[in-house]
Structure formats: C-alpha cells, structure tokens
All heavy atoms as an XYZ file, in Angstrom:
773
protein
N     -30.927    -14.176      2.342
C     -29.600    -14.335      1.792
C     -28.849    -13.020      1.858
O     -29.446    -11.948      1.909
C     -29.683    -14.819      0.358
C     -29.855    -16.322      0.267
S     -29.546    -16.946     -1.379
C     -31.126    -16.606     -2.125
N     -27.535    -13.157      1.816
C     -26.630    -12.009      1.839
C     -25.568    -12.263      0.774
O     -24.914    -13.308      0.787
C     -25.996    -11.893      3.232
C     -25.016    -10.767      3.362
C     -25.456     -9.459      3.455
C     -23.661    -11.025      3.397
C     -24.552     -8.419      3.585
C     -22.744     -9.988      3.534
C     -23.194     -8.688      3.628
N     -25.415    -11.341     -0.168
C     -24.468    -11.533     -1.265
C     -23.550    -10.338     -1.403
O     -23.954     -9.192     -1.159
C     -25.231    -11.766     -2.573
N     -22.320    -10.638     -1.797
C     -21.344     -9.581     -2.058
C     -20.541     -9.939     -3.302
O     -20.462    -11.098     -3.699
C     -20.389     -9.330     -0.871
C     -19.507    -10.544     -0.595
C     -21.156     -8.940      0.377
C     -18.435    -10.280      0.453
N     -19.957     -8.922     -3.899
C     -18.970     -9.089     -4.961
C     -17.731     -8.336     -4.497
O     -17.823     -7.199     -4.030
C     -19.486     -8.524     -6.271
N     -16.589     -9.000     -4.597
C     -15.335     -8.402     -4.155
C     -14.371     -8.409     -5.329
O     -14.087     -9.465     -5.896
C     -14.721     -9.183     -2.971
C     -13.451     -8.495     -2.477
C     -15.720     -9.342     -1.845
N     -13.900     -7.226     -5.693
C     -12.958     -7.111     -6.796
C     -11.573     -6.783     -6.249
O     -11.414     -5.876     -5.427
C     -13.399     -6.024     -7.768
C     -12.429     -5.887     -8.934
C     -12.880     -4.860     -9.932
N     -11.811     -4.557    -10.851
C     -11.947     -4.513    -12.167
N     -13.117     -4.762    -12.714
N     -10.921     -4.205    -12.939
N     -10.599     -7.538     -6.735
C      -9.197     -7.328     -6.405
C      -8.472     -6.894     -7.678
O      -8.487     -7.627     -8.669
C      -8.549     -8.625     -5.914
C      -9.156     -9.202     -4.664
C     -10.270    -10.025     -4.728
C      -8.594     -8.953     -3.422
C     -10.820    -10.584     -3.581
C      -9.138     -9.507     -2.267
C     -10.249    -10.324     -2.346
N      -7.853     -5.728     -7.670
C      -6.996     -5.294     -8.770
C      -5.563     -5.494     -8.307
O      -5.130     -4.899     -7.310
C      -7.276     -3.835     -9.132
C      -8.646     -3.670     -9.773
O      -8.941     -4.397    -10.730
O      -9.415     -2.809     -9.304
N      -4.841     -6.330     -9.032
C      -3.522     -6.780     -8.612
C      -2.421     -5.937     -9.247
O      -2.615     -5.320    -10.292
C      -3.373     -8.256     -8.955
C      -4.501     -9.097     -8.322
C      -4.646    -10.425     -9.008
C      -4.284     -9.243     -6.834
N      -1.259     -5.933     -8.592
C      -0.151     -5.077     -9.028
C       0.422     -5.466    -10.388
O       0.673     -4.592    -11.222
C       0.983     -5.098     -8.002
C       0.676     -4.357     -6.746
N       0.505     -2.996     -6.702
C       0.509     -4.794     -5.477
C       0.244     -2.628     -5.470
N       0.228     -3.696     -4.704
N       0.668     -6.747    -10.598
C       1.350     -7.190    -11.809
C       1.090     -8.678    -12.017
O       0.367     -9.311    -11.242
C       2.856     -6.885    -11.730
C       3.511     -7.436    -10.470
O       3.052     -8.472     -9.947
O       4.485     -6.823     -9.999
N       1.689     -9.233    -13.066
C       1.470    -10.639    -13.401
C       1.935    -11.561    -12.285
O       1.256    -12.554    -11.975
C       2.188    -10.986    -14.721
O       1.678    -10.124    -15.744
C       1.950    -12.423    -15.125
N       3.064    -11.259    -11.673
C       3.555    -12.101    -10.572
C       2.566    -12.087     -9.405
O       2.303    -13.125     -8.790
C       4.933    -11.630    -10.120
N       2.016    -10.927     -9.112
C       1.010    -10.833     -8.035
C      -0.235    -11.629     -8.403
O      -0.821    -12.306     -7.547
C       0.660     -9.372     -7.772
N      -0.645    -11.575     -9.668
C      -1.820    -12.328    -10.103
C      -1.584    -13.830     -9.971
O      -2.466    -14.572     -9.516
C      -2.185    -11.963    -11.538
N      -0.395    -14.290    -10.334
C      -0.080    -15.706    -10.210
C      -0.096    -16.145     -8.749
O      -0.649    -17.190     -8.415
C       1.275    -15.999    -10.848
C       1.244    -15.897    -12.357
C       2.622    -15.991    -12.989
O       3.633    -16.162    -12.265
O       2.688    -15.878    -14.229
N       0.491    -15.351     -7.871
C       0.498    -15.685     -6.440
C      -0.916    -15.654     -5.876
O      -1.304    -16.514     -5.078
C       1.417    -14.732     -5.671
C       1.461    -15.000     -4.198
C       2.037    -16.377     -3.891
N       2.013    -16.624     -2.449
C       1.728    -17.786     -1.890
N       1.492    -18.852     -2.627
N       1.698    -17.913     -0.587
N      -1.702    -14.654     -6.268
C      -3.096    -14.556     -5.836
C      -3.843    -15.829     -6.215
O      -4.554    -16.417     -5.389
C      -3.749    -13.330     -6.471
C      -5.145    -13.073     -6.021
C      -5.400    -12.224     -4.962
C      -6.233    -13.667     -6.651
C      -6.694    -11.973     -4.530
C      -7.529    -13.431     -6.240
C      -7.759    -12.581     -5.169
N      -3.691    -16.267     -7.454
C      -4.391    -17.462     -7.924
C      -3.955    -18.698     -7.138
O      -4.773    -19.583     -6.855
C      -4.171    -17.654     -9.418
C      -4.826    -16.558    -10.250
O      -5.681    -15.807     -9.725
O      -4.468    -16.449    -11.440
N      -2.680    -18.777     -6.784
C      -2.205    -19.884     -5.951
C      -2.890    -19.864     -4.585
O      -3.319    -20.914     -4.081
C      -0.695    -19.792     -5.756
C       0.109    -20.069     -7.008
C       1.585    -19.716     -6.842
O       2.005    -19.257     -5.747
O       2.325    -19.885     -7.828
N      -2.983    -18.686     -3.983
C      -3.633    -18.569     -2.677
C      -5.110    -18.933     -2.760
O      -5.651    -19.583     -1.860
C      -3.455    -17.159     -2.122
C      -2.025    -16.790     -1.738
C      -1.914    -15.291     -1.481
C      -1.567    -17.589     -0.538
N      -5.765    -18.534     -3.832
C      -7.176    -18.891     -4.036
C      -7.321    -20.406     -4.112
O      -8.197    -20.990     -3.469
C      -7.736    -18.213     -5.304
C      -9.089    -18.787     -5.695
C      -7.841    -16.708     -5.095
N      -6.444    -21.051     -4.883
C      -6.515    -22.506     -5.035
C      -6.323    -23.221     -3.699
O      -6.911    -24.289     -3.479
C      -5.478    -22.973     -6.049
N      -5.541    -22.638     -2.805
C      -5.318    -23.239     -1.489
C      -6.466    -22.959     -0.516
O      -6.741    -23.767      0.362
C      -4.018    -22.700     -0.886
C      -2.724    -23.121     -1.576
C      -1.549    -22.338     -1.007
C      -2.509    -24.620     -1.420
N      -7.117    -21.818     -0.655
C      -8.090    -21.353      0.332
C      -9.526    -21.767      0.030
O     -10.273    -22.147      0.931
C      -8.011    -19.810      0.451
O      -6.659    -19.440      0.749
C      -8.932    -19.290      1.526
N      -9.935    -21.699     -1.212
C     -11.341    -21.907     -1.566
C     -11.861    -23.299     -1.201
O     -12.993    -23.413     -0.698
C     -11.594    -21.556     -3.046
C     -12.986    -21.995     -3.499
C     -11.427    -20.051     -3.251
N     -11.110    -24.375     -1.398
C     -11.664    -25.687     -1.015
C     -12.061    -25.763      0.462
O     -13.092    -26.359      0.792
C     -10.530    -26.662     -1.344
C      -9.791    -25.990     -2.459
C      -9.827    -24.517     -2.093
N     -11.295    -25.140      1.343
C     -11.650    -25.132      2.766
C     -12.921    -24.355      3.038
O     -13.738    -24.752      3.874
N     -13.097    -23.257      2.338
C     -14.321    -22.465      2.497
C     -15.528    -23.303      2.099
O     -16.519    -23.382      2.824
C     -14.244    -21.164      1.665
C     -13.176    -20.234      2.244
C     -15.606    -20.478      1.572
C     -12.812    -19.077      1.344
N     -15.424    -23.947      0.952
C     -16.547    -24.741      0.447
C     -16.835    -25.944      1.342
O     -17.993    -26.321      1.517
C     -16.271    -25.178     -0.979
C     -16.307    -24.006     -1.953
C     -16.044    -24.436     -3.364
N     -16.164    -23.310     -4.281
C     -15.523    -23.230     -5.426
N     -14.741    -24.225     -5.829
N     -15.678    -22.176     -6.206
N     -15.793    -26.521      1.930
C     -15.971    -27.726      2.745
C     -16.381    -27.438      4.186
O     -17.086    -28.228      4.797
C     -14.676    -28.545      2.752
N     -15.960    -26.291      4.720
C     -16.092    -26.040      6.154
C     -17.091    -24.953      6.528
O     -17.258    -24.665      7.711
C     -14.719    -25.687      6.730
C     -13.705    -26.806      6.548
C     -12.287    -26.385      6.873
O     -12.104    -25.332      7.529
O     -11.359    -27.106      6.459
N     -17.733    -24.335      5.548
C     -18.650    -23.233      5.841
C     -20.046    -23.560      5.308
O     -20.372    -23.189      4.173
C     -18.147    -21.926      5.221
C     -16.838    -21.436      5.774
C     -16.437    -20.094      5.199
O     -17.302    -19.353      4.673
O     -15.244    -19.771      5.283
N     -20.868    -24.211      6.097
C     -22.201    -24.567      5.601
C     -23.069    -23.344      5.270
O     -23.981    -23.447      4.457
C     -22.811    -25.389      6.731
C     -22.018    -25.046      7.941
C     -20.642    -24.677      7.463
N     -22.783    -22.197      5.860
C     -23.554    -20.996      5.583
C     -23.112    -20.257      4.332
O     -23.753    -19.306      3.901
N     -22.012    -20.705      3.741
C     -21.545    -20.126      2.480
C     -22.176    -20.936      1.356
O     -21.814    -22.087      1.125
C     -20.011    -20.158      2.396
O     -19.481    -19.418      3.497
C     -19.522    -19.538      1.096
N     -23.118    -20.334      0.659
C     -23.882    -21.038     -0.370
C     -23.181    -21.032     -1.715
O     -23.237    -22.002     -2.465
C     -25.278    -20.428     -0.483
C     -26.066    -20.340      0.828
C     -27.407    -19.663      0.599
C     -26.236    -21.712      1.457
N     -22.548    -19.905     -2.045
C     -21.799    -19.764     -3.298
C     -20.529    -18.989     -2.979
O     -20.580    -17.952     -2.298
C     -22.600    -18.983     -4.374
C     -21.780    -18.761     -5.627
C     -23.908    -19.687     -4.696
N     -19.406    -19.490     -3.461
C     -18.131    -18.777     -3.292
C     -17.332    -19.046     -4.557
O     -16.679    -20.072     -4.698
C     -17.390    -19.277     -2.054
C     -16.297    -18.348     -1.617
C     -16.549    -17.326     -0.723
C     -15.008    -18.484     -2.119
C     -15.544    -16.458     -0.327
C     -14.004    -17.634     -1.728
C     -14.272    -16.622     -0.836
O     -13.277    -15.752     -0.451
N     -17.455    -18.139     -5.510
C     -16.903    -18.369     -6.834
C     -15.937    -17.258     -7.233
O     -16.344    -16.116     -7.428
C     -18.035    -18.457     -7.879
O     -18.994    -19.419     -7.436
C     -17.502    -18.876     -9.224
N     -14.657    -17.598     -7.351
C     -13.697    -16.616     -7.849
C     -13.694    -16.602     -9.383
O     -13.878    -17.641    -10.030
C     -12.360    -17.124     -7.295
C     -12.550    -18.578     -7.077
C     -14.018    -18.809     -6.852
N     -13.476    -15.418     -9.929
C     -13.431    -15.241    -11.384
C     -12.230    -14.376    -11.749
O     -11.834    -13.502    -10.982
C     -14.672    -14.483    -11.893
C     -15.961    -15.144    -11.590
N     -16.521    -16.104    -12.400
C     -16.819    -14.980    -10.551
C     -17.676    -16.490    -11.876
N     -17.878    -15.829    -10.763
N     -11.724    -14.575    -12.954
C     -10.831    -13.604    -13.565
C     -11.725    -12.715    -14.422
O     -12.632    -13.213    -15.099
C      -9.781    -14.281    -14.439
C      -8.850    -13.276    -15.096
C      -7.724    -13.944    -15.865
O      -7.336    -15.065    -15.576
N      -7.214    -13.240    -16.847
N     -11.491    -11.426    -14.387
C     -12.304    -10.503    -15.175
C     -11.837    -10.568    -16.633
O     -10.638    -10.413    -16.909
C     -12.201     -9.067    -14.615
C     -13.007     -8.099    -15.468
C     -12.670     -9.031    -13.166
N     -12.766    -10.817    -17.524
C     -12.436    -10.938    -18.945
C     -11.762     -9.663    -19.445
O     -12.212     -8.550    -19.139
C     -13.707    -11.208    -19.749
C     -13.433    -11.509    -21.211
C     -14.688    -11.793    -21.956
N     -15.214    -13.098    -21.532
C     -16.308    -13.638    -22.034
N     -17.014    -12.990    -22.938
N     -16.723    -14.817    -21.612
N     -10.695     -9.835    -20.182
C      -9.911     -8.745    -20.791
C      -9.219     -7.849    -19.773
O      -8.772     -6.756    -20.110
C     -10.779     -7.893    -21.734
C     -11.338     -8.702    -22.901
O     -10.634     -9.616    -23.384
O     -12.468     -8.424    -23.313
N      -9.159     -8.289    -18.515
C      -8.424     -7.564    -17.479
C      -7.598     -8.592    -16.694
O      -8.014     -9.065    -15.636
C      -9.380     -6.811    -16.550
C     -10.118     -5.684    -17.238
C     -10.865     -4.799    -16.256
O     -10.241     -4.351    -15.263
O     -12.059     -4.585    -16.472
N      -6.423     -8.948    -17.201
C      -5.660    -10.049    -16.612
C      -5.197     -9.824    -15.175
O      -4.835    -10.788    -14.499
C      -4.473    -10.207    -17.560
C      -4.383     -8.918    -18.290
C      -5.769     -8.361    -18.364
N      -5.252     -8.602    -14.699
C      -4.822     -8.313    -13.331
C      -5.996     -8.099    -12.387
O      -5.806     -7.641    -11.260
C      -3.888     -7.104    -13.299
C      -2.610     -7.243    -14.129
C      -1.766     -5.985    -14.016
C      -1.815     -8.479    -13.725
N      -7.196     -8.442    -12.819
C      -8.384     -8.263    -11.982
C      -9.016     -9.608    -11.668
O      -9.120    -10.480    -12.526
C      -9.397     -7.358    -12.674
N      -9.440     -9.749    -10.409
C     -10.159    -10.936     -9.964
C     -11.432    -10.467     -9.265
O     -11.444     -9.414     -8.612
C      -9.330    -11.774     -8.977
C      -7.994    -12.249     -9.525
C      -8.188    -13.238    -10.666
N      -6.928    -13.779    -11.149
C      -6.203    -13.237    -12.121
N      -6.592    -12.115    -12.708
N      -5.090    -13.815    -12.512
N     -12.487    -11.250     -9.379
C     -13.747    -10.911     -8.743
C     -14.296    -12.150     -8.066
O     -14.332    -13.227     -8.666
C     -14.757    -10.385     -9.772
C     -16.039     -9.899     -9.118
C     -16.236     -8.433     -9.371
C     -17.212    -10.706     -9.576
N     -14.687    -11.999     -6.812
C     -15.332    -13.090     -6.082
C     -16.811    -12.776     -5.984
O     -17.190    -11.676     -5.589
C     -14.790    -13.208     -4.658
C     -13.396    -13.754     -4.542
C     -12.578    -13.943     -5.637
C     -12.904    -14.077     -3.296
C     -11.295    -14.448     -5.500
C     -11.626    -14.584     -3.145
C     -10.826    -14.774     -4.251
N     -17.640    -13.744     -6.338
C     -19.076    -13.652     -6.132
C     -19.388    -14.568     -4.970
O     -19.069    -15.766     -5.004
C     -19.829    -14.074     -7.399
C     -21.324    -14.082     -7.227
C     -22.017    -12.901     -6.987
C     -22.046    -15.270     -7.292
C     -23.393    -12.909     -6.813
C     -23.414    -15.283     -7.129
C     -24.084    -14.102     -6.892
O     -25.442    -14.118     -6.724
N     -19.965    -14.012     -3.909
C     -20.183    -14.743     -2.667
C     -21.637    -14.604     -2.222
O     -22.153    -13.500     -2.166
C     -19.272    -14.201     -1.568
C     -17.804    -14.181     -1.954
C     -16.925    -13.473     -0.949
O     -17.286    -13.414      0.253
O     -15.862    -12.969     -1.356
N     -22.266    -15.737     -1.915
C     -23.628    -15.739     -1.397
C     -23.624    -16.530     -0.088
O     -23.138    -17.668     -0.042
C     -24.632    -16.374     -2.388
C     -26.039    -16.364     -1.801
C     -24.593    -15.656     -3.734
N     -24.170    -15.906      0.941
C     -24.231    -16.506      2.273
C     -25.687    -16.679      2.682
O     -26.567    -15.957      2.211
C     -23.509    -15.609      3.288
C     -22.057    -15.422      2.928
C     -21.654    -14.365      2.129
C     -21.102    -16.322      3.362
C     -20.327    -14.207      1.775
C     -19.773    -16.171      3.019
C     -19.389    -15.110      2.220
O     -18.069    -14.958      1.866
N     -25.916    -17.636      3.568
C     -27.265    -17.876      4.075
C     -27.849    -16.594      4.664
O     -29.014    -16.264      4.469
C     -27.231    -18.993      5.123
C     -28.577    -19.372      5.694
C     -28.477    -20.450      6.772
N     -27.603    -20.001      7.847
C     -26.452    -20.590      8.217
N     -26.041    -21.675      7.616
N     -25.729    -20.101      9.192
N     -27.008    -15.849      5.386
C     -27.424    -14.594      6.012
C     -26.163    -13.827      6.425
O     -25.041    -14.294      6.185
C     -28.340    -14.857      7.216
C     -27.766    -15.872      8.192
O     -26.520    -15.974      8.330
O     -28.561    -16.580      8.835
N     -26.348    -12.667      7.023
C     -25.192    -11.857      7.418
C     -24.356    -12.532      8.502
O     -23.140    -12.337      8.565
C     -25.638    -10.463      7.854
C     -26.135     -9.641      6.674
C     -26.381     -8.182      7.007
O     -25.506     -7.552      7.639
O     -27.446     -7.674      6.614
N     -24.981    -13.350      9.333
C     -24.228    -14.070     10.358
C     -23.291    -15.100      9.723
O     -22.170    -15.304     10.208
C     -25.183    -14.748     11.361
C     -25.952    -13.783     12.236
C     -27.110    -13.086     11.507
O     -27.630    -13.566     10.506
N     -27.482    -11.912     11.998
N     -23.724    -15.738      8.653
C     -22.859    -16.689      7.952
C     -21.667    -15.966      7.330
O     -20.542    -16.479      7.336
C     -23.650    -17.440      6.887
N     -21.897    -14.758      6.824
C     -20.787    -13.966      6.293
C     -19.833    -13.584      7.416
O     -18.603    -13.657      7.261
C     -21.287    -12.719      5.568
C     -20.173    -11.856      5.087
N     -19.847    -10.674      5.698
C     -19.297    -12.031      4.074
C     -18.806    -10.149      5.072
N     -18.456    -10.942      4.086
N     -20.365    -13.196      8.547
C     -19.522    -12.852      9.692
C     -18.692    -14.061     10.126
O     -17.502    -13.918     10.461
C     -20.377    -12.340     10.848
N     -19.276    -15.253     10.099
C     -18.534    -16.466     10.445
C     -17.415    -16.715      9.440
O     -16.300    -17.108      9.818
C     -19.485    -17.664     10.502
N     -17.691    -16.468      8.180
C     -16.656    -16.590      7.142
C     -15.503    -15.630      7.425
O     -14.339    -16.015      7.396
C     -17.264    -16.313      5.765
C     -16.254    -16.058      4.702
N     -15.504    -17.073      4.144
C     -15.861    -14.904      4.102
C     -14.686    -16.534      3.240
N     -14.895    -15.236      3.201
N     -15.845    -14.393      7.695
C     -14.825    -13.376      7.964
C     -14.015    -13.693      9.223
O     -12.852    -13.309      9.328
C     -15.473    -12.001      8.096
C     -16.045    -11.467      6.796
C     -14.971    -11.051      5.798
O     -14.083    -10.269      6.170
O     -15.033    -11.519      4.648
N     -14.617    -14.400     10.182
C     -13.955    -14.704     11.446
C     -13.022    -15.917     11.366
O     -12.240    -16.137     12.292
C     -15.005    -14.945     12.535
N     -13.108    -16.675     10.288
C     -12.238    -17.854     10.158
C     -10.777    -17.432     10.063
O     -10.431    -16.521      9.314
C     -12.576    -18.645      8.892
C     -13.849    -19.434      8.982
C     -14.072    -20.289      7.740
N     -13.155    -21.417      7.751
C     -12.361    -21.736      6.727
N     -12.357    -21.038      5.627
N     -11.561    -22.782      6.811
N      -9.893    -18.109     10.769
C      -8.457    -17.807     10.655
C      -7.944    -17.936      9.219
O      -7.096    -17.148      8.792
C      -7.806    -18.831     11.585
C      -8.855    -19.147     12.591
C     -10.162    -19.089     11.831
N      -8.459    -18.889      8.459
C      -8.008    -19.058      7.076
C      -8.378    -17.850      6.220
O      -7.611    -17.455      5.336
C      -8.589    -20.335      6.481
N      -9.533    -17.257      6.477
C      -9.927    -16.062      5.732
C      -9.011    -14.904      6.075
O      -8.533    -14.181      5.187
C     -11.393    -15.692      6.039
O     -12.232    -16.788      5.663
C     -11.827    -14.448      5.292
N      -8.736    -14.722      7.355
C      -7.833    -13.651      7.783
C      -6.444    -13.845      7.182
O      -5.818    -12.882      6.722
C      -7.772    -13.596      9.304
N      -5.955    -15.081      7.162
C      -4.633    -15.363      6.598
C      -4.617    -15.062      5.096
O      -3.652    -14.469      4.592
C      -4.256    -16.822      6.855
N      -5.681    -15.444      4.385
C      -5.764    -15.155      2.957
C      -5.717    -13.650      2.717
O      -4.926    -13.160      1.907
C      -7.051    -15.756      2.372
C      -7.308    -15.355      0.949
C      -6.670    -15.997     -0.088
C      -8.190    -14.322      0.648
C      -6.904    -15.627     -1.407
C      -8.435    -13.941     -0.657
C      -7.781    -14.600     -1.695
N      -6.545    -12.905      3.440
C      -6.600    -11.455      3.239
C      -5.281    -10.788      3.594
O      -4.859     -9.834      2.917
C      -7.758    -10.857      4.038
C      -9.148    -11.260      3.538
C     -10.220    -10.763      4.496
C      -9.390    -10.750      2.123
N      -4.617    -11.280      4.614
C      -3.313    -10.724      4.989
C      -2.300    -10.939      3.874
O      -1.543    -10.033      3.532
C      -2.822    -11.370      6.285
C      -1.486    -10.864      6.751
C      -1.487     -9.393      7.139
O      -2.509     -8.893      7.617
O      -0.429     -8.737      6.957
N      -2.306    -12.117      3.292
C      -1.347    -12.426      2.232
C      -1.637    -11.669      0.947
O      -0.711    -11.260      0.250
C      -1.336    -13.937      1.970
C      -0.757    -14.722      3.134
C      -0.812    -16.201      2.885
O      -0.087    -16.717      2.050
N      -1.685    -16.890      3.613
N      -2.907    -11.465      0.613
C      -3.223    -10.787     -0.650
C      -3.135     -9.266     -0.533
O      -3.068     -8.584     -1.554
C      -4.598    -11.202     -1.229
C      -4.650    -12.690     -1.462
C      -5.745    -10.738     -0.400
N      -3.093     -8.768      0.683
C      -3.003     -7.309      0.864
C      -1.815     -6.732      0.088
O      -1.935     -5.707     -0.578
C      -2.908     -6.976      2.351
C      -2.976     -5.495      2.652
C      -3.116     -5.209      4.126
N      -4.464     -5.587      4.553
C      -4.734     -6.443      5.535
N      -3.768     -7.003      6.224
N      -5.971     -6.746      5.843
N      -0.676     -7.389      0.145
C       0.507     -6.900     -0.550
C       0.484     -7.105     -2.051
O       1.292     -6.521     -2.767
N      -0.423     -7.933     -2.530
C      -0.528     -8.206     -3.964
C      -1.512     -7.275     -4.664
O      -1.532     -7.187     -5.886
C      -1.000     -9.653     -4.177
C      -0.193    -10.759     -3.503
C      -0.892    -12.104     -3.688
C       1.219    -10.789     -4.039
N      -2.331     -6.609     -3.870
C      -3.487     -5.871     -4.382
C      -3.236     -4.372     -4.356
O      -2.840     -3.813     -3.345
C      -4.716     -6.207     -3.509
O      -4.883     -7.621     -3.472
C      -5.965     -5.575     -4.057
N      -3.499     -3.725     -5.492
C      -3.377     -2.261     -5.511
C      -4.700     -1.588     -5.177
O      -4.734     -0.456     -4.724
C      -2.818     -1.753     -6.831
C      -3.659     -1.961     -8.028
C      -3.016     -1.367     -9.292
N      -3.803     -1.711    -10.438
C      -4.916     -1.100    -10.792
N      -5.374     -0.080    -10.094
N      -5.604     -1.494    -11.848
N      -5.807     -2.316     -5.375
C      -7.126     -1.782     -5.022
C      -8.071     -2.937     -4.722
O      -8.021     -3.982     -5.373
C      -7.690     -0.939     -6.157
C      -8.995     -0.261     -5.813
C      -9.453      0.690     -6.916
O      -8.936      0.680     -8.021
N     -10.423      1.502     -6.598
N      -8.932     -2.726     -3.752
C      -9.942     -3.706     -3.352
C     -11.280     -2.982     -3.301
O     -11.374     -1.878     -2.759
C      -9.603     -4.277     -1.972
C     -10.632     -5.187     -1.317
C     -10.662     -6.531     -2.015
C     -10.300     -5.371      0.150
N     -12.286     -3.616     -3.883
C     -13.627     -3.013     -3.870
C     -14.642     -4.069     -3.471
O     -14.695     -5.140     -4.065
C     -13.954     -2.457     -5.249
C     -15.294     -1.774     -5.308
C     -15.520     -1.145     -6.647
N     -16.856     -0.631     -6.718
C     -17.225      0.315     -7.528
N     -16.368      0.854     -8.360
N     -18.484      0.733     -7.555
N     -15.448     -3.756     -2.458
C     -16.484     -4.669     -1.982
C     -17.844     -4.040     -2.269
O     -18.100     -2.898     -1.914
C     -16.342     -4.915     -0.453
C     -17.461     -5.825      0.036
C     -14.981     -5.500     -0.129
N     -18.684     -4.807     -2.934
C     -20.043     -4.377     -3.262
C     -21.033     -5.249     -2.501
O     -21.004     -6.478     -2.646
C     -20.320     -4.503     -4.753
C     -19.390     -3.717     -5.646
C     -19.688     -2.237     -5.678
O     -20.740     -1.822     -5.136
O     -18.890     -1.488     -6.246
N     -21.895     -4.649     -1.695
C     -22.974     -5.375     -1.034
C     -24.140     -5.432     -2.022
O     -24.552     -4.403     -2.558
C     -23.399     -4.670      0.241
C     -22.296     -4.442      1.279
C     -22.859     -3.695      2.481
C     -21.656     -5.737      1.697
N     -24.650     -6.608     -2.278
C     -25.677     -6.801     -3.303
C     -27.052     -6.939     -2.670
O     -27.179     -7.484     -1.567
C     -25.353     -8.031     -4.139
C     -23.952     -8.049     -4.760
C     -23.716     -9.362     -5.484
C     -23.752     -6.863     -5.678
N     -28.054     -6.470     -3.362
C     -29.442     -6.579     -2.902
C     -30.293     -7.115     -4.059
O     -30.051     -6.780     -5.221
C     -29.977     -5.227     -2.456
N     -31.261     -7.934     -3.734
C     -32.175     -8.452     -4.748
C     -33.026     -7.316     -5.292
O     -33.444     -6.423     -4.534
C     -33.101     -9.511     -4.157
C     -32.355    -10.778     -3.768
O     -31.279    -11.039     -4.343
O     -32.847    -11.501     -2.887
N     -33.295     -7.361     -6.573
C     -34.234     -6.425     -7.167
C     -35.650     -6.883     -6.825
O     -35.918     -8.086     -6.781
C     -34.078     -6.386     -8.677
C     -32.822     -5.714     -9.209
C     -32.709     -5.936    -10.718
C     -32.854     -4.234     -8.894
N     -36.547     -5.960     -6.579
C     -37.937     -6.377     -6.330
C     -38.502     -7.037     -7.580
O     -38.235     -6.608     -8.695
C     -38.673     -5.073     -6.012
C     -37.714     -3.973     -6.261
C     -36.370     -4.533     -6.529
N     -39.290     -8.095     -7.362
C     -39.851     -8.786     -8.546
C     -41.293     -8.453     -8.761
O     -41.946     -7.798     -8.058
C     -39.687    -10.285     -8.409
O     -39.894    -10.740     -7.114
C-alpha cells in the first residue's frame, strides 16, 4: 500500500466554500473510477476552518500515479491552486509491528 496525507490551507472563507464545492464535484469520480484508490477521504481540520486534509490510500505507487494522471485530478489541482495559500504533502509509512 501507498498512503499520503495532503493538507490545504485556504486563503479565506470564500476560498474554503469554493474548495468544498470542488471536492463535492471531484471525489465521487475518484471513488467510482479508480479501483486502485482504496481510501480517499477529505476532512476539515477541527478548530481550523480554513484547513482541509485529504487522507489517501492507494493499492501501490502505480495506483497513485494513475490518480495523479487523471485529467479530473489535474483540473481539480489547477482550480484549487488559486484558493490555497499553502499545500503540504506527507508520504506515510507503516510503523513496524
């Protein structure tokens, strides 16, 4: 598996509202059309109304690459670029058990 967490810090309330609209339009297609995407869950960060966090789990790195290559993903990222003041991507690794 391959997992990431992506945090978006948005400019203002209007940007957050537009971001949420774009998420509502984009996420159903990801869930329906990407068999290698196992989990794709957007969150609002508690007590931070201008922050959003996506928790994403893919079958493997190739499934993540396929996600990134989708035109809908590129369109989403292009549209949110202007809404976001900071973007942070964390690559996650399992802890040894």
